[in-house]
C-alpha atoms as one frame of an Amber mdcrd trajectory, in Angstrom:
protein
   0.119   0.136   0.113   1.223   3.435  -0.848   1.429   5.842   1.836   2.368
   9.555   2.096   3.228  11.903   4.945   2.441  15.638   4.909   5.110  17.478
   6.979   7.663  14.732   7.344  10.631  16.751   8.302   9.613  17.107  12.195
  10.110  14.515  15.129   6.671  13.023  14.445   7.315  12.608  10.671  10.684
  11.127  11.310   9.085   8.546  13.670   6.571   7.878  11.030   8.949   7.234
   8.460  11.120   5.227  10.736   8.044   2.838  11.447   6.666   2.655   7.897
   9.946   1.957   6.310   9.997  -1.240   8.289   6.436  -2.194   7.547   5.942
  -5.159   5.303   2.650  -3.864   3.768   3.594  -0.409   3.065   5.761   1.554
   0.636   6.420   5.180   1.367   5.859   6.839  -1.835   5.285  10.723  -1.027
   6.879  12.901   1.960   6.227  16.801   2.085   8.150  19.612   3.511   8.363
  22.987   2.410  11.696  23.834   3.820  13.455  20.721   2.751  11.831  20.187
  -0.639  14.394  18.612  -2.996  16.435  17.384   0.056  16.875  13.477   0.579
  15.054  12.371   3.674  18.501  10.958   5.324  19.667  14.558   5.104  17.183
  15.664   7.522  16.431  12.313   9.395  20.058  10.900   9.755  18.921   7.501
  11.275  17.197   6.832   8.036  20.168   7.127   5.709  19.921   4.053   3.373
  16.511   3.174   4.783  14.323   5.774   2.920  16.148   6.750  -0.536  13.500
   9.476  -1.605  13.421  13.257  -1.568  11.211  15.635   0.098   8.573  17.247
  -2.178   6.211  20.349  -2.101   2.643  19.528  -1.032   0.052  19.295  -3.878
  -3.051  17.310  -3.498  -3.079  16.052  -7.192   0.312  14.503  -6.389  -0.868
  13.160  -3.133  -3.820  11.402  -4.988  -1.489  10.084  -7.724   1.204   8.513
  -5.409  -0.818   7.486  -2.343  -3.778   5.377  -0.905  -3.079   6.782   2.459
  -1.912  10.214   3.756  -0.692  10.637   7.464  -0.832  14.466   8.431   2.093
  15.539  10.737   1.318  19.326  10.332   0.875  21.786  12.901  -2.498  22.393
  14.697  -5.048  24.283  12.396  -3.116  23.359   9.157  -4.640  19.981   8.911
  -8.238  21.474   8.663  -7.278  23.304   5.784  -5.567  20.367   3.790  -7.444
  17.247   5.038 -10.931  17.860   3.336  -9.132  18.079  -0.223  -7.617  14.855
   0.465 -10.962  13.207   1.506 -12.713  14.758  -1.746 -10.111  12.718  -3.956
 -10.794   9.391  -2.073  -7.761   9.156   0.111  -7.848   7.836   3.632  -6.215
  10.337   5.989  -4.764   9.641   9.587  -4.164  13.185  11.383  -1.706  13.401
  14.096  -2.741  16.970  14.906  -5.451  18.385  17.358  -7.672  19.428  14.608
 -10.335  16.692  14.510  -9.913  15.004  17.919 -12.919  16.618  19.688 -16.624
  15.963  19.048 -18.030  18.856  20.800 -17.640  22.130  18.899 -18.120  24.291
  22.081 -15.025  22.364  23.612 -12.924  23.035  20.441 -13.713  26.542  20.440
 -12.478  26.787  24.203  -9.300  25.046  23.817  -8.191  25.678  19.957 -10.413
  28.454  18.693 -13.047  28.295  15.722 -12.991  25.293  13.582 -13.298  25.783
   9.732 -14.861  22.536   8.916 -16.616  21.627  12.052 -19.018  18.983  10.049
 -15.885  16.498  10.023 -15.549  16.665  13.923 -18.323  14.331  14.279 -16.925
  11.969  11.168 -13.617  11.654  12.479 -12.832   8.474  14.702 -10.686   9.123
  17.734  -7.517   7.068  16.887  -7.129   4.947  20.091  -7.533   1.456  18.889
  -8.227   0.206  22.645 -11.394   2.401  22.960 -12.576   2.517  19.220 -11.220
  -0.506  17.514 -14.641  -1.208  15.901 -15.049   2.225  14.515 -11.596   2.463
  12.992 -12.302  -0.372  10.757 -13.593   1.138   7.628 -12.987   4.740   8.707
 -11.705   7.420   6.202 -10.621  10.094   8.803  -8.741   9.227  11.927  -7.830
  11.881  14.668  -4.905  10.467  16.625  -4.818  11.622  20.216  -2.471  13.912
  22.042   0.442  12.105  23.761  -0.461  13.123  27.168  -4.131  12.212  26.598
  -3.000   8.744  25.357  -1.141   8.120  28.760  -3.950   9.514  31.148  -6.812
   7.786  29.012  -5.164   4.157  28.947  -4.142   4.631  32.567  -7.516   5.850
  34.005 -10.058   4.003  31.461 -10.351   0.722  33.703 -10.546   2.705  36.786
 -13.460   4.866  35.798 -15.108   1.893  34.127 -14.907  -0.545  37.121 -14.988
   1.486  40.294 -17.157   4.242  42.090 -14.575   7.030  42.028 -15.456  10.764
  42.706 -16.057  12.068  38.933 -15.290  15.631  39.763 -11.769  14.947  41.146
  -9.534  13.093  38.772  -6.024  14.541  38.865  -3.536  13.984  36.306   0.173
  15.017  36.970   2.077  14.463  33.568   5.901  14.743  33.214   7.013  14.976
  29.533  10.508  15.062  27.484  11.625  17.499  25.276  10.822  16.103  21.908
   6.879  16.852  22.556   7.825  20.514  21.818   8.927  19.794  18.338  11.692
  20.264  16.211  11.855  23.991  16.123  13.953  25.595  18.798  12.568  28.089
  21.437  13.885  29.652  24.368  12.244  27.048  26.635  13.830  24.362  24.428
  17.311  26.011  24.315  19.788  23.577  25.992  21.137  25.575  28.852  17.242
  26.143  29.817  16.143  22.651  29.429  18.786  20.553  31.010  18.299  19.727
  34.646  14.778  21.217  34.624  11.466  20.340  35.999   9.525  23.112  34.819
   5.741  23.376  35.290   4.449  24.809  31.791   0.675  24.053  31.788  -0.683
  23.755  35.189  -4.247  24.421  34.424  -6.186  24.771  31.077  -3.907  22.142
  29.271  -5.372  21.422  25.906  -5.510  17.643  26.476  -7.806  18.008  29.149
 -10.817  18.121  26.694 -10.015  14.842  24.918  -9.310  13.237  28.243 -12.689
  14.230  29.499 -14.228  13.294  26.344 -12.905   9.596  26.193 -13.242   8.918
  30.128 -16.853  10.385  30.095 -17.656   7.671  27.061 -16.138   4.889  28.985
 -18.151   5.734  32.251 -21.324   6.797  30.837 -21.486  10.058  32.876 -19.481
  13.366  32.722 -16.198  13.287  34.274 -14.010  16.311  35.174  -9.967  16.020
  35.032  -7.527  18.218  36.486  -4.392  18.082  34.487  -0.968  19.596  35.077
   1.971  19.086  32.991   5.785  19.507  33.482   8.626  19.524  31.224  11.468
  17.478  32.437  15.058  16.652  31.543  14.641  13.714  29.224  14.263  13.416
  25.422  11.420  11.123  25.021   8.717   9.875  27.370   5.736  10.564  29.235
   4.798   9.502  32.808   1.322  10.266  33.802   0.447  10.228  37.785  -3.491
   9.667  38.005  -4.994  10.377  41.299  -8.553   9.132  41.979 -10.349   9.504
  45.082 -12.896   6.925  46.484 -15.078   6.712  49.504 -14.168   2.964  49.818
 -10.852   1.795  48.496 -11.094  -1.614  46.570  -8.965  -4.360  47.337  -5.671
  -4.864  45.263  -6.911  -7.958  43.521 -10.067  -6.071  42.272  -7.704  -3.421
  40.673  -5.835  -6.200  39.016  -8.873  -7.701  37.779  -9.877  -4.411  36.337
  -6.845  -3.794  34.355  -6.829  -7.466  33.053 -10.229  -7.219  31.943  -9.473
  -4.038  30.206  -6.185  -4.848  28.661  -5.604  -8.703  28.761  -5.817  -9.241
  25.052  -4.216  -5.779  24.134  -1.028  -6.033  22.091   0.226  -2.861  23.253
  -0.734  -2.253  27.009   1.288  -3.920  29.742   0.401  -3.979  33.396   3.738
  -3.460  35.243   3.228  -3.946  39.158   6.157  -5.683  40.866   7.179  -6.224
  44.290  11.026  -5.536  43.912  13.311  -3.867  41.406  14.068  -0.434  39.729
  11.192  -0.952  37.290   8.481  -2.344  39.646   6.147   0.464  38.293   5.748
   1.947  34.983   8.765   4.010  33.855   9.232   5.886  30.540  12.796   4.677
  30.195  11.335   0.999  29.743   9.063   2.008  26.687  11.411   4.217  24.611
  11.455   3.669  21.038   8.363   1.104  21.546   4.703   1.353  20.774   3.904
  -0.159  24.569   2.157   1.868  27.109   2.913   0.537  30.537   0.330   0.878
  33.219   0.528   0.196  37.235  -1.197   1.361  40.446  -0.835   1.799  44.180
  -3.355   2.009  46.872  -3.218   4.632  49.444  -5.604   3.776  52.564  -4.261
   6.979  54.304  -5.998   9.405  51.745  -8.557   6.966  50.273  -6.672   7.424
  47.212  -6.035   4.955  44.051  -2.967   5.968  42.426  -2.357   4.825  38.576
   0.885   5.342  36.726   1.073   5.388  32.878   4.404   5.525  30.844   4.698
   5.614  27.060   6.998   7.269  24.473   5.396  10.608  23.340   6.830   9.848
  19.835   5.340   6.188  19.222   2.469   5.235  21.195   1.859   8.858  21.862
   1.957   9.852  18.020   3.641   7.935  15.198   3.171   4.287  16.441  -0.626
   4.767  17.335  -1.089   6.130  13.706   0.262   2.967  12.272  -1.400   0.965
  14.856  -4.689   2.857  13.646  -3.709   1.912  10.093  -3.255  -1.586  10.741
  -6.872  -1.744  12.191  -8.353   0.213   9.398  -6.943  -2.500   6.759  -7.743
  -5.364   8.724  -4.029  -6.446   9.016  -2.536  -7.764  12.304  -2.683  -5.014
  14.590   1.058  -5.192  15.678   2.553  -5.306  12.062   5.522  -3.100  12.037
   5.406  -2.227  15.611   6.797  -5.091  17.413   9.944  -3.868  18.243  11.004
  -3.652  21.662  12.119  -0.507  23.406  15.940   0.596  23.458  17.638  -0.195
  26.882  19.562   0.907  28.682
């Protein structure tokens, strides 16, 4: 199958290329970049030298329709909504990695992102989280991949909101994320002397991913939930660790929490339940998932505060972006869901 990437020069585009060039059923035929048009992909993504031997091209919907069956959109927020309708009109399937089609509620989209140019597509787009929307993905023509923090929070929280009587007004997510989430273009906050050795709160309230976490968890539990999300930049390149706090009138037993996670994820190829009694990695840790499409989830019970703490770790560029997109494509095509994605993480 012929696939293209619009906006292939960034970190997410590079990860898509890395995964797709190893996929046995895919040929990368078209990759766009305004800045690097005419340059070989290996000049921009040095890890792909001798693996992807084509050049970046200018974006053109006619070229895309001639060269591709699928298009992955790795462009900035608000750019995809301008380009995607034309790609759909010429019969292409689109997997969008921006935020432009993630929210079903136009009011929520207005609040967090501003007005939408094609709001009619919000309802059609399938939220690209196979663990929750596998059936909808089959046959979809437009998929909106989740935000990276949202993936970690939703996968950690979904079994809990589905299984226990938690306080729906008090779900607290504390997310710590690596520098690659800020993208390839350097800013003052990503400048090396400002970034190294830092734990920087950067969006303590009002984070945009709040809306999609609430959207998906409310769907799971069948009632409206409220999420308090705070994000921190920390001194690592890749990875997210989300610590999720739930408050209950009566704490469940540990075996019941195990059952909830196993019922939800026992057959999932890319969610691992991590809760060991000893060792450095007895609970989820981003270091153990870097470069892979796995999300590790685990938990602890806190009787002192009647609190259930869930931890969720993933690579923000893989399960939080490019790997998730490839997993969605596999589901859409009816292929083995893990095709091209079974590589373990890099360790140490």
